[in-house]
N, CA, C and O of each residue as an XYZ file, in Angstrom:
720
protein
N      31.795    251.796     32.878
C      30.816    252.551     33.629
C      29.408    252.345     33.068
O      28.450    252.182     33.823
N      29.291    252.354     31.738
C      27.982    252.134     31.113
C      27.447    250.751     31.466
O      26.252    250.584     31.712
N      28.331    249.770     31.489
C      27.923    248.408     31.853
C      27.389    248.382     33.278
O      26.410    247.689     33.551
N      28.012    249.123     34.195
C      27.545    249.168     35.581
C      26.155    249.796     35.676
O      25.302    249.319     36.424
N      25.936    250.860     34.921
C      24.616    251.505     34.912
C      23.575    250.531     34.380
O      22.489    250.395     34.942
N      23.920    249.858     33.289
C      23.010    248.860     32.715
C      22.681    247.769     33.727
O      21.523    247.379     33.871
N      23.684    247.284     34.414
C      23.467    246.213     35.388
C      22.602    246.683     36.548
O      21.751    245.930     37.020
N      22.801    247.916     37.021
C      21.983    248.458     38.108
C      20.528    248.627     37.665
O      19.607    248.307     38.416
N      20.325    249.126     36.454
C      18.958    249.256     35.932
C      18.318    247.886     35.754
O      17.128    247.707     36.016
N      19.108    246.932     35.311
C      18.601    245.578     35.125
C      18.153    244.988     36.459
O      17.093    244.370     36.548
N      18.964    245.183     37.490
C      18.608    244.708     38.837
C      17.333    245.395     39.312
O      16.463    244.756     39.905
N      17.221    246.698     39.053
C      16.010    247.431     39.438
C      14.777    246.801     38.792
O      13.768    246.577     39.460
N      14.860    246.516     37.503
C      13.731    245.917     36.794
C      13.367    244.562     37.388
O      12.188    244.222     37.488
N      14.366    243.796     37.778
C      14.108    242.419     38.204
C      13.901    242.226     39.694
O      13.441    241.168     40.123
N      14.232    243.222     40.480
C      14.014    243.084     41.915
C      12.945    244.027     42.442
O      12.308    243.730     43.453
N      12.739    245.133     41.792
C      11.822    246.138     42.318
C      10.436    246.060     41.702
O       9.435    246.121     42.417
N      10.365    245.926     40.387
C       9.049    246.000     39.736
C       8.536    244.659     39.219
O       7.471    244.601     38.606
N       9.270    243.601     39.456
C       8.835    242.275     38.989
C       7.560    241.868     39.722
O       7.478    241.956     40.947
N       6.562    241.419     38.949
C       5.317    240.950     39.554
C       4.617    239.987     38.607
O       4.962    239.902     37.428
N       3.644    239.271     39.122
C       2.945    238.241     38.354
C       2.213    238.779     37.144
O       2.210    238.146     36.089
N       1.589    239.942     37.283
C       0.847    240.526     36.159
C       1.782    240.822     34.994
O       1.492    240.446     33.858
N       2.914    241.498     35.266
C       3.876    241.804     34.212
C       4.472    240.522     33.633
O       4.728    240.445     32.432
N       4.693    239.520     34.481
C       5.233    238.245     33.988
C       4.335    237.674     32.894
O       4.818    237.284     31.831
N       3.039    237.625     33.153
C       2.087    237.074     32.182
C       1.961    237.986     30.967
O       2.030    237.524     29.828
N       1.775    239.291     31.215
C       1.576    240.253     30.124
C       2.750    240.262     29.156
O       2.555    240.153     27.945
N       3.953    240.388     29.671
C       5.106    240.537     28.785
C       5.539    239.227     28.150
O       6.154    239.242     27.084
N       5.241    238.108     28.767
C       5.478    236.823     28.094
C       4.525    236.676     26.911
O       4.886    236.130     25.869
N       3.304    237.171     27.093
C       2.332    237.141     26.003
C       2.780    238.070     24.875
O       2.695    237.705     23.702
N       3.255    239.270     25.222
C       3.727    240.233     24.224
C       4.892    239.647     23.447
O       5.014    239.887     22.246
N       5.749    238.884     24.109
C       6.925    238.298     23.466
C       6.562    237.179     22.494
O       7.335    236.871     21.587
N       5.398    236.572     22.677
C       4.981    235.459     21.830
C       4.849    235.909     20.382
O       4.118    236.859     20.101
N       5.548    235.241     19.445
C       5.450    235.624     18.035
C       4.017    235.550     17.502
O       3.609    236.413     16.725
N       3.256    234.548     17.900
C       1.880    234.433     17.429
C       1.064    235.634     17.876
O       0.328    236.214     17.078
N       1.186    236.017     19.153
C       0.423    237.139     19.679
C       0.793    238.420     18.946
O      -0.094    239.179     18.555
N       2.079    238.675     18.751
C       2.484    239.922     18.106
C       2.029    239.963     16.649
O       1.645    241.023     16.156
N       2.066    238.830     15.956
C       1.583    238.799     14.571
C       0.085    239.079     14.507
O      -0.376    239.830     13.648
N      -0.665    238.477     15.412
C      -2.113    238.697     15.452
C      -2.417    240.169     15.740
O      -3.292    240.756     15.104
N      -1.704    240.761     16.689
C      -1.927    242.165     17.034
C      -1.615    243.070     15.852
O      -2.374    243.999     15.578
N      -0.518    242.821     15.146
C      -0.155    243.641     13.982
C      -1.252    243.565     12.926
O      -1.647    244.590     12.371
N      -1.743    242.373     12.644
C      -2.809    242.214     11.643
C      -4.081    242.933     12.096
O      -4.725    243.611     11.295
N      -4.446    242.790     13.367
C      -5.653    243.454     13.879
C      -5.518    244.965     13.781
O      -6.439    245.642     13.326
N      -4.362    245.508     14.210
C      -4.160    246.955     14.113
C      -4.217    247.431     12.668
O      -4.846    248.449     12.376
N      -3.571    246.712     11.766
C      -3.596    247.111     10.354
C      -5.022    247.116      9.820
O      -5.414    248.039      9.106
N      -5.802    246.094     10.159
C      -7.197    246.046      9.704
C      -8.024    247.192     10.293
O      -8.821    247.812      9.588
N      -7.834    247.468     11.571
C      -8.565    248.577     12.203
C      -8.245    249.886     11.506
O      -9.152    250.661     11.205
N      -6.968    250.148     11.245
C      -6.592    251.402     10.603
C      -7.138    251.492      9.192
O      -7.604    252.550      8.767
N      -7.084    250.387      8.463
C      -7.593    250.418      7.093
C      -9.102    250.626      7.075
O      -9.620    251.321      6.201
N      -9.812    250.032      8.028
C     -11.262    250.187      8.075
C     -11.676    251.557      8.609
O     -12.624    252.159      8.106
N     -10.974    252.048      9.618
C     -11.326    253.342     10.215
C     -10.858    254.513      9.374
O     -11.487    255.571      9.375
N      -9.778    254.336      8.670
C      -9.185    255.429      7.895
C      -9.381    255.179      6.396
O      -8.418    255.161      5.629
N     -10.604    254.991      6.003
C     -10.908    254.669      4.605
C     -10.504    255.788      3.651
O     -10.258    255.538      2.471
N     -10.433    257.022      4.153
C     -10.087    258.149      3.298
C      -8.598    258.176      2.954
O      -8.185    258.915      2.061
N      -7.793    257.383      3.649
C      -6.352    257.376      3.401
C      -5.908    255.973      2.998
O      -6.404    254.975      3.520
N      -4.984    255.918      2.080
C      -4.394    254.636      1.719
C      -3.434    254.201      2.818
O      -2.729    255.026      3.400
N      -3.410    252.914      3.095
C      -2.456    252.407      4.072
C      -1.062    252.514      3.465
O      -0.859    252.099      2.323
N      -0.100    253.057      4.199
C       1.252    253.278      3.662
C       2.062    251.977      3.599
O       2.954    251.755      4.418
N       1.749    251.136      2.638
C       2.352    249.810      2.552
C       3.865    249.879      2.381
O       4.600    249.188      3.087
N       4.336    250.709      1.450
C       5.782    250.768      1.196
C       6.531    251.339      2.404
O       7.510    250.732      2.838
N       6.112    252.484      2.967
C       6.825    252.973      4.156
C       6.761    251.987      5.324
O       7.744    251.818      6.047
N       5.617    251.340      5.511
C       5.463    250.371      6.591
C       6.421    249.194      6.386
O       7.067    248.736      7.329
N       6.502    248.718      5.159
C       7.429    247.625      4.846
C       8.876    248.030      5.063
O       9.668    247.262      5.611
N       9.224    249.251      4.628
C      10.585    249.739      4.850
C      10.882    249.900      6.338
O      12.001    249.647      6.785
N       9.868    250.325      7.106
C      10.037    250.511      8.547
C      10.291    249.184      9.249
O      10.771    249.167     10.383
N       9.980    248.093      8.601
C      10.299    246.777      9.151
C      11.654    246.290      8.626
O      12.517    245.884      9.404
N      11.831    246.332      7.324
C      13.008    245.719      6.706
C      14.311    246.462      6.960
O      15.336    245.831      7.219
N      14.295    247.792      6.892
C      15.539    248.552      7.045
C      16.116    248.403      8.459
O      17.290    248.056      8.590
N      15.332    248.653      9.531
C      15.929    248.469     10.864
C      16.267    247.006     11.180
O      17.201    246.735     11.935
N      15.520    246.077     10.609
C      15.832    244.660     10.801
C      17.247    244.374     10.322
O      18.029    243.718     11.011
N      17.566    244.870      9.138
C      18.884    244.601      8.552
C      19.991    245.423      9.198
O      21.062    244.891      9.492
N      19.750    246.708      9.424
C      20.794    247.552     10.019
C      21.112    247.093     11.438
O      22.282    246.950     11.795
N      20.084    246.861     12.246
C      20.355    246.427     13.620
C      20.976    245.032     13.636
O      21.771    244.717     14.522
N      20.622    244.203     12.670
C      21.241    242.877     12.575
C      22.733    242.964     12.302
O      23.523    242.226     12.891
N      23.113    243.860     11.415
C      24.537    244.077     11.122
C      25.257    244.599     12.368
O      26.342    244.135     12.716
N      24.624    245.580     13.032
C      25.233    246.155     14.238
C      25.337    245.127     15.366
O      26.318    245.120     16.110
N      24.336    244.263     15.494
C      24.383    243.207     16.519
C      25.632    242.345     16.335
O      26.345    242.046     17.293
N      25.876    241.958     15.095
C      27.039    241.106     14.820
C      28.349    241.861     15.017
O      29.354    241.270     15.411
N      28.342    243.161     14.746
C      29.542    243.971     14.931
C      29.881    244.109     16.415
O      31.020    243.870     16.816
N      28.890    244.496     17.236
C      29.135    244.723     18.663
C      29.183    243.420     19.458
O      29.925    243.312     20.434
N      28.403    242.449     19.046
C      28.403    241.112     19.656
C      28.281    241.153     21.189
O      28.979    240.423     21.892
N      27.402    241.998     21.687
C      27.205    242.128     23.138
C      26.299    241.012     23.636
O      25.225    240.798     23.072
N      26.708    240.295     24.681
C      25.855    239.221     25.206
C      24.602    239.757     25.891
O      24.573    240.892     26.367
N      23.587    238.936     25.931
C      22.340    239.289     26.602
C      22.487    239.101     28.108
O      23.309    238.306     28.564
N      21.680    239.844     28.882
C      21.767    239.690     30.338
C      21.210    238.357     30.831
O      21.797    237.743     31.723
N      20.097    237.898     30.273
C      19.476    236.625     30.615
C      19.497    236.321     32.113
O      20.360    235.592     32.602
N      18.548    236.883     32.811
C      18.480    236.733     34.263
C      18.310    235.286     34.707
O      18.840    234.895     35.747
N      17.589    234.498     33.945
C      17.372    233.094     34.318
C      17.461    232.264     33.043
O      16.521    232.213     32.250
N      18.606    231.618     32.861
C      18.861    230.880     31.624
C      17.881    229.734     31.430
O      17.719    229.241     30.314
N      17.227    229.305     32.501
C      16.263    228.208     32.385
C      14.887    228.703     31.939
O      13.988    227.908     31.668
N      14.740    230.001     31.869
C      13.486    230.584     31.402
C      13.322    230.253     29.919
O      14.262    230.404     29.140
N      12.136    229.806     29.535
C      11.895    229.368     28.158
C      12.135    230.485     27.153
O      12.815    230.278     26.149
N      11.580    231.672     27.414
C      11.733    232.786     26.474
C      13.202    233.182     26.370
O      13.721    233.367     25.269
N      13.868    233.312     27.511
C      15.280    233.686     27.494
C      16.098    232.638     26.753
O      17.040    232.982     26.038
N      15.753    231.366     26.914
C      16.523    230.306     26.276
C      16.418    230.362     24.752
O      17.316    229.886     24.057
N      15.345    230.931     24.229
C      15.198    231.067     22.782
C      16.203    232.052     22.196
O      16.507    231.999     21.004
N      16.719    232.950     23.032
C      17.599    234.013     22.561
C      19.053    233.806     22.946
O      19.884    234.670     22.665
N      19.386    232.698     23.576
C      20.772    232.473     23.959
C      21.620    232.365     22.709
O      21.203    231.785     21.707
N      22.797    232.922     22.777
C      23.720    232.843     21.649
C      23.547    233.947     20.629
O      24.387    234.087     19.740
N      22.494    234.734     20.722
C      22.333    235.851     19.791
C      22.705    237.140     20.507
O      22.368    237.318     21.677
N      23.399    238.043     19.816
C      23.814    239.295     20.443
C      22.618    240.188     20.792
O      21.525    240.029     20.249
N      22.852    241.128     21.710
C      21.770    241.954     22.224
C      21.780    243.389     21.728
O      20.722    244.015     21.665
N      22.942    243.933     21.372
C      23.048    245.366     21.092
C      23.209    245.624     19.611
O      24.116    245.084     18.978
N      22.328    246.452     19.047
C      21.123    247.084     19.600
C      19.922    246.148     19.482
O      19.977    245.143     18.774
N      18.861    246.479     20.165
C      17.651    245.659     20.121
C      16.949    245.819     18.774
O      16.555    246.922     18.395
N      16.799    244.703     18.055
C      16.064    244.744     16.786
C      14.593    245.043     17.021
O      13.985    245.798     16.262
N      14.017    244.461     18.062
C      12.608    244.731     18.360
C      12.387    246.228     18.556
O      11.445    246.804     18.011
N      13.268    246.850     19.342
C      13.119    248.285     19.625
C      13.296    249.112     18.352
O      12.554    250.068     18.130
N      14.265    248.757     17.521
C      14.505    249.507     16.283
C      13.303    249.404     15.342
O      12.865    250.404     14.774
N      12.784    248.209     15.186
C      11.659    247.996     14.273
C      10.403    248.688     14.781
O       9.736    249.391     14.022
N      10.071    248.499     16.055
C       8.822    249.060     16.569
C       8.877    250.586     16.583
O       7.854    251.238     16.371
N      10.059    251.169     16.829
C      10.167    252.627     16.812
C      10.082    253.156     15.385
O       9.436    254.177     15.150
N      10.713    252.489     14.435
C      10.609    252.920     13.038
C       9.147    252.870     12.585
O       8.675    253.778     11.900
N       8.443    251.818     12.965
C       7.025    251.705     12.614
C       6.204    252.799     13.295
O       5.303    253.367     12.679
N       6.505    253.096     14.552
C       5.774    254.145     15.272
C       5.982    255.497     14.597
O       5.030    256.261     14.440
N       7.203    255.798     14.201
C       7.504    257.080     13.548
C       6.790    257.170     12.196
O       6.176    258.189     11.880
N       6.874    256.102     11.405
C       6.242    256.105     10.079
C       4.721    256.173     10.198
O       4.085    256.985      9.524
N       4.137    255.339     11.037
C       2.682    255.334     11.165
C       2.161    256.634     11.780
O       1.073    257.086     11.423
N       2.917    257.239     12.694
C       2.507    258.521     13.279
C       2.482    259.625     12.225
O       1.671    260.548     12.297
N       3.367    259.521     11.260
C       3.400    260.486     10.150
C       2.127    260.381      9.304
O       1.625    261.388      8.805
N       1.622    259.193      9.150
C       0.447    258.959      8.314
C      -0.864    259.054      9.086
O      -1.885    259.463      8.535
N      -0.834    258.679     10.350
C      -2.044    258.679     11.186
C      -1.754    259.458     12.469
O      -1.579    258.875     13.539
N      -1.708    260.772     12.342
C      -1.292    261.637     13.450
C      -2.151    261.479     14.710
O      -1.639    261.591     15.824
N      -3.431    261.225     14.545
C      -4.288    261.139     15.730
C      -4.029    259.890     16.577
O      -4.527    259.793     17.698
N      -3.263    258.942     16.057
C      -2.925    257.731     16.812
C      -1.488    257.749     17.336
O      -0.998    256.740     17.843
N      -0.820    258.882     17.216
C       0.590    258.984     17.600
C       0.843    258.476     19.019
O       1.768    257.696     19.245
N       0.028    258.913     19.968
C       0.216    258.489     21.355
C       0.229    256.968     21.458
O       1.078    256.400     22.145
N      -0.699    256.309     20.784
C      -0.821    254.852     20.878
C       0.363    254.139     20.244
O       0.840    253.133     20.768
N       0.840    254.662     19.111
C       2.000    254.042     18.464
C       3.224    254.086     19.384
O       3.945    253.098     19.524
N       3.443    255.243     20.004
C       4.613    255.360     20.886
C       4.415    254.611     22.198
O       5.383    254.115     22.775
N       3.197    254.523     22.670
C       2.923    253.732     23.869
C       3.255    252.264     23.614
O       3.894    251.613     24.441
N       2.821    251.749     22.471
C       3.119    250.360     22.116
C       4.629    250.158     21.993
O       5.164    249.157     22.469
N       5.312    251.105     21.357
C       6.773    250.998     21.228
C       7.425    250.974     22.608
O       8.331    250.179     22.860
N       6.964    251.841     23.490
C       7.516    251.868     24.846
C       7.285    250.564     25.593
O       8.171    250.083     26.299
N       6.097    249.991     25.439
C       5.792    248.719     26.103
C       6.661    247.587     25.562
O       7.106    246.722     26.316
N       6.895    247.599     24.268
C       7.763    246.564     23.685
C       9.168    246.703     24.253
O       9.774    245.711     24.660
N       9.691    247.925     24.285
C      11.029    248.148     24.837
C      11.113    247.730     26.294
O      12.056    247.049     26.698
N      10.124    248.141     27.086
C      10.079    247.785     28.504
C      10.035    246.269     28.676
O      10.718    245.714     29.537
N       9.225    245.604     27.850
C       9.087    244.150     27.980
C      10.400    243.432     27.706
O      10.683    242.408     28.329
N      11.200    243.947     26.791
C      12.472    243.295     26.453
C      13.445    243.322     27.633
O      14.179    242.361     27.866
N      13.442    244.441     28.379
C      14.292    244.520     29.572
C      13.684    243.680     30.689
O      14.387    242.938     31.376
N      12.384    243.803     30.860
C      11.690    243.078     31.928
C      11.900    241.567     31.811
O      12.077    240.882     32.818
N      11.881    241.057     30.593
C      12.038    239.620     30.375
C      13.494    239.158     30.434
O      13.774    237.966     30.302
N      14.411    240.091     30.632
C      15.819    239.725     30.764
C      16.529    239.512     29.447
O      17.590    238.888     29.408
N      15.966    240.017     28.372
C      16.542    239.806     27.050
C      17.481    240.927     26.618
O      18.303    240.744     25.720
N      17.357    242.095     27.265
C      18.173    243.256     26.902
C      18.491    244.101     28.116
O      17.781    244.084     29.121
N      19.585    244.846     27.992
C      19.880    245.927     28.916
C      19.165    247.173     28.402
O      18.738    247.225     27.249
N      19.042    248.163     29.262
C      18.347    249.401     28.874
C      19.038    250.065     27.686
O      18.359    250.563     26.788
N      20.363    250.084     27.658
C      21.055    250.741     26.544
C      20.834    250.022     25.212
O      20.902    250.652     24.157
N      20.572    248.729     25.245
C      20.228    248.006     24.011
C      18.933    248.581     23.431
O      18.802    248.775     22.223
N      17.983    248.845     24.331
C      16.676    249.369     23.918
C      16.807    250.804     23.432
O      16.262    251.165     22.389
N      17.534    251.620     24.191
C      17.712    253.027     23.810
C      18.382    253.115     22.432
O      17.951    253.889     21.578
N      19.422    252.330     22.226
C      20.098    252.330     20.925
C      19.143    251.886     19.819
O      19.123    252.478     18.740
N      18.358    250.851     20.082
C      17.377    250.398     19.095
C      16.348    251.476     18.788
O      15.995    251.694     17.629
N      15.864    252.153     19.836
C      14.901    253.240     19.630
C      15.514    254.364     18.792
O      14.854    254.891     17.896
N      16.749    254.734     19.067
C      17.394    255.811     18.299
C      17.588    255.419     16.837
O      17.343    256.218     15.933
N      18.022    254.200     16.617
C      18.195    253.711     15.239
C      16.847    253.693     14.525
O      16.733    254.164     13.393
N      15.832    253.152     15.185
C      14.505    253.088     14.580
C      13.929    254.463     14.296
O      13.327    254.675     13.244
N      14.107    255.408     15.226
C      13.602    256.769     15.016
C      14.299    257.424     13.828
O      13.650    258.075     13.009
N      15.611    257.255     13.732
C      16.353    257.832     12.606
C      15.887    257.234     11.281
O      15.709    257.955     10.299
N      15.693    255.942     11.256
C      15.230    255.278     10.030
C      13.809    255.735      9.690
O      13.513    256.039      8.534
N      12.936    255.784     10.693
C      11.560    256.236     10.464
C      11.511    257.653      9.922
O      10.747    257.940      9.000
N      12.321    258.545     10.487
C      12.363    259.932      9.999
C      12.888    259.986      8.568
O      12.380    260.750      7.747
N      13.902    259.177      8.266
C      14.438    259.141      6.900
C      13.382    258.637      5.913
O      13.261    259.169      4.810
N      12.632    257.631      6.301
C      11.568    257.112      5.429
C      10.514    258.199      5.204
O      10.031    258.381      4.087
N      10.165    258.916      6.268
C       9.163    259.982      6.147
C       9.634    261.133      5.270
O       8.815    261.840      4.684
N      10.950    261.329      5.174
C      11.495    262.413      4.343
C      11.376    262.116      2.854
O      11.462    263.025      2.028
N      11.181    260.862      2.516
C      11.028    260.503      1.110
C       9.677    261.029      0.623
O       8.633    260.470      0.959
N       9.699    262.059     -0.136
C       8.468    262.758     -0.530
C       7.506    261.892     -1.345
O       6.309    262.174     -1.380
N       7.999    260.865     -1.986
C       7.102    260.022     -2.781
C       6.173    259.192     -1.905
O       5.227    258.580     -2.400
N       6.446    259.173     -0.601
C       5.635    258.364      0.299
C       4.713    259.200      1.169
O       4.350    258.773      2.265
N       4.328    260.372      0.710
C       3.407    261.186      1.511
C       2.031    260.535      1.506
O       1.667    259.869      0.537
N       1.264    260.719      2.577
C      -0.075    260.115      2.634
C      -0.933    260.547      1.441
O      -1.015    261.731      1.112
N      -1.547    259.594      0.822
C      -2.383    259.865     -0.355
C      -3.822    259.522     -0.056
O      -4.097    258.509      0.588
N      -4.766    260.367     -0.521
C      -6.182    260.009     -0.340
C      -6.511    258.752     -1.147
O      -5.936    258.500     -2.205
N      -7.430    257.994     -0.628
C      -7.890    256.808     -1.357
C      -8.636    257.264     -2.600
O      -9.266    258.322     -2.610
N      -8.557    256.459     -3.639
C      -9.253    256.771     -4.878
C     -10.749    256.609     -4.651
O     -11.205    255.564     -4.188
N     -11.493    257.630     -4.973
C     -12.940    257.613     -4.811
C     -13.582    257.280     -6.153
O     -13.197    257.824     -7.188
N     -14.555    256.389     -6.127
C     -15.286    256.058     -7.354
C     -16.257    257.183     -7.642
O     -16.943    257.681     -6.749
N     -16.304    257.573     -8.895
C     -17.261    258.610     -9.303
C     -18.653    258.020     -9.361
O     -18.888    257.007    -10.020
N     -19.572    258.667     -8.665
C     -20.950    258.212     -8.719
C     -21.670    258.994     -9.794
O     -21.509    260.209     -9.905
N     -22.463    258.298    -10.582
C     -23.198    258.957    -11.660
C     -24.650    259.028    -11.336
O     -25.434    259.551    -12.128
């Protein structure tokens, strides 16, 4: 039954809302170069705008590494095939042969959103918006079913909350130089 729901949602994404703008936008989002550039730009903006706070390097790193490994283990355990609407699609072809459930992208981006929202509360909306767009793009591009994304989001949220519970990683003010 869950597979049928996933397939119906997948058809909805690919027959109802498919359009040229989303095709270009989400292919760009999927590009590793683009996503790396965006991450670096966002990190620089936050470090420059939030000079009073130290960038949470350790929690941010954990928010990447922990869901990467946990979702990777789960992917191999469940070994669910990807939907891949058009196997001749270049992006889809890069992911053939790799399991889909749960989505590593969704787990990582949600863990990062939870951790960064804890440290930079005024940007919470933007962190979750970006996470939502990443999840949406994965289904739109035919790389995941909706439940792959939901599972990834739940795993990432749980990991992000666990990282935030570690009291040694509370936001710390930047060290101020004493002026004489």
